[in-house]
BADO-599276 format. One record per residue: x, y, z of N, C-alpha, C in turn; chain; residue in three letters. Coordinates in pm, 1 decimal. Layout:
N
<<X; Y; Z>; <X; Y; Z>; <X; Y; Z>; "A"; "ala">
...
END
This chain:
95
<<166.1; 354.4; -1501.5>; <274.4; 440.1; -1542.7>; <349.8; 369.0; -1654.3>; "A"; "met">
<<379.8; 443.8; -1754.5>; <453.0; 388.6; -1867.7>; <582.4; 466.5; -1881.7>; "A"; "val">
<<691.9; 394.8; -1874.5>; <821.0; 459.1; -1895.0>; <836.6; 488.7; -2043.5>; "A"; "glu">
<<922.5; 582.8; -2078.0>; <941.8; 613.1; -2220.1>; <971.6; 486.4; -2300.5>; "A"; "pro">
<<891.3; 465.5; -2400.5>; <905.5; 347.4; -2484.0>; <831.5; 372.5; -2615.0>; "A"; "cys">
<<827.9; 272.7; -2699.7>; <760.6; 286.8; -2828.6>; <611.8; 316.7; -2811.9>; "A"; "asp">
<<549.0; 259.8; -2708.6>; <406.8; 284.2; -2687.6>; <380.6; 431.7; -2657.0>; "A"; "phe">
<<462.7; 490.6; -2570.7>; <447.6; 632.3; -2537.9>; <472.3; 716.8; -2661.5>; "A"; "val">
<<571.3; 681.7; -2739.0>; <598.6; 755.3; -2862.9>; <478.9; 746.5; -2957.9>; "A"; "lys">
<<418.2; 629.6; -2964.1>; <299.2; 612.0; -3047.0>; <186.9; 705.0; -3000.2>; "A"; "phe">
<<163.0; 707.9; -2868.1>; <57.5; 794.0; -2815.5>; <86.6; 941.2; -2841.4>; "A"; "leu">
<<212.0; 980.0; -2828.3>; <248.9; 1119.2; -2854.5>; <234.2; 1153.2; -3003.1>; "A"; "glu">
<<259.5; 1055.4; -3090.0>; <237.7; 1077.4; -3233.3>; <88.2; 1092.1; -3263.8>; "A"; "asp">
<<5.4; 1015.0; -3193.1>; <-138.9; 1021.8; -3214.4>; <-196.1; 1154.6; -3163.2>; "A"; "met">
<<-141.4; 1201.3; -3051.1>; <-187.7; 1327.7; -2992.2>; <-65.7; 1399.5; -2934.1>; "A"; "asp">
<<-13.9; 1498.7; -3005.1>; <106.3; 1568.1; -2958.1>; <89.9; 1633.0; -2820.4>; "A"; "pro">
<<-32.0; 1655.7; -2775.4>; <-54.4; 1714.7; -2643.4>; <-43.3; 1611.4; -2530.7>; "A"; "lys">
<<-42.8; 1483.6; -2567.0>; <-37.2; 1376.8; -2466.9>; <97.0; 1378.3; -2393.8>; "A"; "phe">
<<87.7; 1371.9; -2260.8>; <206.6; 1357.9; -2177.0>; <181.4; 1242.2; -2081.2>; "A"; "lys">
<<269.5; 1145.9; -2084.4>; <256.9; 1031.0; -1995.4>; <279.1; 1075.0; -1851.3>; "A"; "ser">
<<190.8; 1034.3; -1758.9>; <211.1; 1074.3; -1619.2>; <335.9; 1008.7; -1560.9>; "A"; "pro">
<<402.8; 1082.3; -1474.9>; <521.4; 1025.4; -1410.7>; <481.9; 958.8; -1278.6>; "A"; "asn">
<<576.5; 894.4; -1216.0>; <551.3; 820.4; -1092.5>; <494.3; 911.6; -982.9>; "A"; "arg">
<<550.0; 1031.4; -969.4>; <502.0; 1124.9; -867.8>; <355.7; 1161.8; -892.4>; "A"; "tyr">
<<321.0; 1193.9; -1016.6>; <182.8; 1230.3; -1046.8>; <86.4; 1117.2; -1013.1>; "A"; "gln">
<<126.5; 996.0; -1043.2>; <39.0; 881.7; -1017.5>; <22.5; 858.4; -867.7>; "A"; "ile">
<<133.8; 854.2; -793.7>; <125.3; 820.0; -651.7>; <76.7; 934.6; -563.8>; "A"; "thr">
<<104.4; 1058.4; -602.1>; <68.4; 1170.7; -517.1>; <-57.3; 1244.8; -561.4>; "A"; "glu">
<<-99.2; 1225.4; -684.8>; <-214.3; 1299.8; -734.9>; <-329.6; 1207.9; -776.4>; "A"; "lys">
<<-303.8; 1121.6; -873.5>; <-411.9; 1041.7; -930.9>; <-464.7; 934.9; -835.9>; "A"; "tyr">
<<-376.5; 855.8; -774.6>; <-423.5; 749.2; -686.2>; <-499.0; 801.4; -564.4>; "A"; "leu">
<<-449.4; 904.7; -494.2>; <-530.0; 957.0; -382.2>; <-666.7; 1007.7; -427.8>; "A"; "pro">
<<-673.6; 1072.2; -542.7>; <-801.2; 1120.2; -596.1>; <-895.0; 1002.6; -624.6>; "A"; "tyr">
<<-843.5; 900.0; -690.6>; <-926.2; 782.7; -720.5>; <-969.6; 710.8; -593.6>; "A"; "leu">
<<-880.3; 702.9; -494.8>; <-915.0; 637.0; -369.3>; <-1029.2; 710.6; -299.2>; "A"; "met">
<<-1028.3; 843.3; -302.8>; <-1137.1; 920.8; -242.5>; <-1268.1; 896.2; -315.7>; "A"; "lys">
<<-1262.5; 889.2; -448.2>; <-1384.0; 862.8; -525.3>; <-1440.4; 724.5; -494.2>; "A"; "gln">
<<-1354.4; 624.7; -489.8>; <-1399.0; 488.5; -462.1>; <-1454.6; 478.8; -320.4>; "A"; "val">
<<-1387.8; 541.6; -223.9>; <-1435.3; 538.8; -85.6>; <-1573.1; 604.4; -74.2>; "A"; "ala">
<<-1593.5; 716.1; -143.3>; <-1723.5; 784.0; -139.6>; <-1831.6; 696.6; -202.4>; "A"; "ala">
<<-1800.1; 632.2; -312.2>; <-1897.1; 543.9; -378.1>; <-1928.9; 423.8; -289.6>; "A"; "glu">
<<-1827.3; 365.9; -227.2>; <-1848.6; 252.2; -138.2>; <-1936.9; 293.4; -20.3>; "A"; "leu">
<<-1908.3; 406.8; 39.5>; <-1988.0; 455.2; 152.3>; <-2133.7; 474.3; 110.1>; "A"; "lys">
<<-2154.2; 533.6; -6.6>; <-2290.4; 556.6; -56.7>; <-2364.0; 424.5; -77.6>; "A"; "lys">
<<-2295.6; 328.3; -136.9>; <-2360.3; 198.7; -163.8>; <-2390.9; 122.4; -35.8>; "A"; "arg">
<<-2298.2; 129.6; 61.0>; <-2318.5; 53.4; 184.1>; <-2424.5; 116.3; 274.1>; "A"; "leu">
<<-2454.0; 244.4; 255.8>; <-2557.2; 308.3; 336.9>; <-2697.4; 262.2; 298.7>; "A"; "gln">
<<-2715.5; 209.9; 179.0>; <-2848.6; 168.3; 134.5>; <-2870.3; 18.1; 146.6>; "A"; "val">
<<-2777.4; -50.8; 208.1>; <-2794.1; -194.8; 226.2>; <-2802.6; -227.0; 374.2>; "A"; "thr">
<<-2871.5; -334.4; 405.0>; <-2887.3; -371.3; 545.7>; <-2791.8; -482.4; 587.8>; "A"; "ser">
<<-2730.5; -548.5; 491.5>; <-2640.8; -659.5; 524.8>; <-2513.5; -652.9; 440.1>; "A"; "arg">
<<-2402.8; -681.3; 506.0>; <-2273.0; -682.0; 438.7>; <-2193.3; -800.8; 490.0>; "A"; "val">
<<-2130.1; -872.3; 400.5>; <-2040.3; -981.4; 435.4>; <-1899.2; -934.8; 403.3>; "A"; "leu">
<<-1806.5; -954.3; 495.9>; <-1666.9; -917.7; 472.3>; <-1583.8; -1043.2; 455.5>; "A"; "leu">
<<-1493.8; -1040.8; 359.0>; <-1397.8; -1149.3; 343.0>; <-1257.8; -1089.7; 347.4>; "A"; "thr">
<<-1164.7; -1168.2; 399.9>; <-1025.4; -1126.1; 408.7>; <-942.2; -1225.6; 329.8>; "A"; "val">
<<-858.6; -1173.4; 242.7>; <-765.3; -1256.8; 167.1>; <-624.8; -1214.6; 206.9>; "A"; "asp">
<<-543.0; -1313.4; 243.6>; <-405.0; -1287.6; 281.2>; <-318.0; -1380.5; 198.3>; "A"; "ile">
<<-215.8; -1325.4; 134.4>; <-126.0; -1408.6; 56.9>; <13.8; -1348.5; 58.8>; "A"; "trp">
<<110.4; -1433.4; 32.2>; <250.3; -1390.3; 33.2>; <324.3; -1454.9; -83.0>; "A"; "thr">
<<435.3; -1393.9; -116.0>; <533.9; -1460.9; -199.4>; <664.2; -1454.0; -120.4>; "A"; "asp">
<<776.9; -1472.8; -182.7>; <901.6; -1479.2; -106.3>; <943.4; -1346.1; -46.5>; "A"; "thr">
<<897.9; -1234.4; -100.4>; <942.0; -1104.1; -49.9>; <829.1; -1007.8; -16.0>; "A"; "thr">
<<704.3; -1043.1; -42.9>; <593.1; -950.5; -20.5>; <476.4; -1021.3; 47.4>; "A"; "his">
<<402.6; -944.8; 125.9>; <280.3; -994.2; 188.5>; <167.2; -899.8; 149.8>; "A"; "ala">
<<49.2; -955.4; 129.4>; <-66.0; -876.6; 86.2>; <-187.0; -912.8; 171.3>; "A"; "tyr">
<<-272.3; -813.5; 194.5>; <-396.8; -835.0; 266.0>; <-505.0; -756.3; 193.3>; "A"; "leu">
<<-615.2; -821.5; 164.3>; <-727.5; -755.1; 98.9>; <-853.9; -776.3; 179.7>; "A"; "gly">
<<-930.8; -670.3; 199.1>; <-1059.1; -678.2; 269.4>; <-1167.6; -639.9; 169.4>; "A"; "leu">
<<-1260.3; -731.8; 145.0>; <-1364.9; -711.0; 45.2>; <-1501.6; -713.6; 112.3>; "A"; "thr">
<<-1586.6; -618.8; 73.9>; <-1725.3; -613.6; 122.3>; <-1815.9; -669.8; 13.2>; "A"; "ala">
<<-1908.0; -757.4; 52.4>; <-2002.5; -818.6; -40.3>; <-2143.6; -784.0; 5.2>; "A"; "his">
<<-2228.9; -747.0; -89.1>; <-2367.9; -713.4; -58.1>; <-2452.5; -727.3; -183.7>; "A"; "thr">
<<-2577.9; -691.4; -172.8>; <-2667.4; -687.7; -287.9>; <-2710.6; -544.3; -310.2>; "A"; "phe">
<<-2705.3; -498.9; -433.7>; <-2750.3; -365.4; -472.4>; <-2850.5; -385.2; -585.5>; "A"; "val">
<<-2972.5; -340.5; -564.2>; <-3079.6; -359.2; -663.0>; <-3092.3; -505.8; -702.5>; "A"; "asp">
<<-3091.3; -592.4; -602.0>; <-3107.4; -737.8; -618.5>; <-2994.1; -803.8; -696.6>; "A"; "cys">
<<-2883.6; -735.3; -713.9>; <-2768.2; -793.1; -783.4>; <-2649.9; -798.3; -687.3>; "A"; "ala">
<<-2577.1; -911.3; -685.9>; <-2461.8; -919.7; -596.0>; <-2351.8; -822.4; -640.1>; "A"; "pro">
<<-2293.5; -754.8; -541.3>; <-2184.9; -659.7; -567.7>; <-2073.9; -683.2; -467.0>; "A"; "lys">
<<-1950.7; -668.8; -512.3>; <-1833.7; -680.1; -425.5>; <-1747.8; -556.5; -443.6>; "A"; "ser">
<<-1693.6; -507.4; -332.7>; <-1610.7; -387.3; -334.3>; <-1484.0; -413.0; -254.5>; "A"; "phe">
<<-1370.3; -381.7; -312.6>; <-1245.7; -389.8; -237.8>; <-1245.1; -275.7; -137.1>; "A"; "leu">
<<-1251.9; -308.1; -8.7>; <-1262.6; -207.8; 95.8>; <-1125.6; -157.2; 136.6>; "A"; "trp">
<<-1029.5; -250.2; 146.3>; <-895.9; -211.0; 189.3>; <-794.7; -308.1; 129.6>; "A"; "his">
<<-677.7; -255.7; 98.4>; <-568.8; -338.2; 46.4>; <-441.0; -292.4; 112.7>; "A"; "phe">
<<-361.7; -386.0; 160.3>; <-236.1; -353.2; 227.2>; <-125.0; -440.5; 171.5>; "A"; "lys">
<<-12.3; -378.1; 144.0>; <105.2; -447.9; 92.7>; <221.8; -418.8; 185.5>; "A"; "his">
<<300.9; -518.7; 215.1>; <422.7; -494.9; 292.8>; <530.8; -591.1; 246.3>; "A"; "ser">
<<651.8; -553.4; 274.6>; <765.3; -639.4; 239.7>; <787.0; -741.8; 351.0>; "A"; "arg">
<<824.9; -861.1; 311.1>; <855.9; -966.6; 405.5>; <1005.3; -961.4; 433.4>; "A"; "val">
<<1040.0; -957.7; 560.6>; <1181.1; -956.3; 599.5>; <1222.6; -1096.9; 638.2>; "A"; "his">
<<1317.5; -1149.2; 563.7>; <1365.1; -1284.0; 591.2>; <1462.0; -1281.1; 708.2>; "A"; "lys">
<<1446.9; -1376.6; 795.6>; <1541.5; -1392.0; 906.1>; <1645.8; -1494.1; 865.3>; "A"; "gln">
<<1770.4; -1461.4; 885.7>; <1878.2; -1551.4; 845.1>; <1927.9; -1628.5; 964.0>; "A"; "val">
END
């Protein structure tokens, strides 16, 4: 998402029909659509493999915690990795 700025003005000058997506469009329309596409592709790829390795990455900073689950396999004799799940949460500090 790009807030109104010189870059957006440049894009609108290049193509007057261009409209920068707003936060609602990105979170409620585009991301769910992309997530469904990625999930379908991941399911298709994992159905043709006999072995999958999962790795979990967990990291934090002072206010956020993150968890990533990645699937690793071989597709057509080439190693492939797919982000299976990602979770973000806020860290609550105890005083």
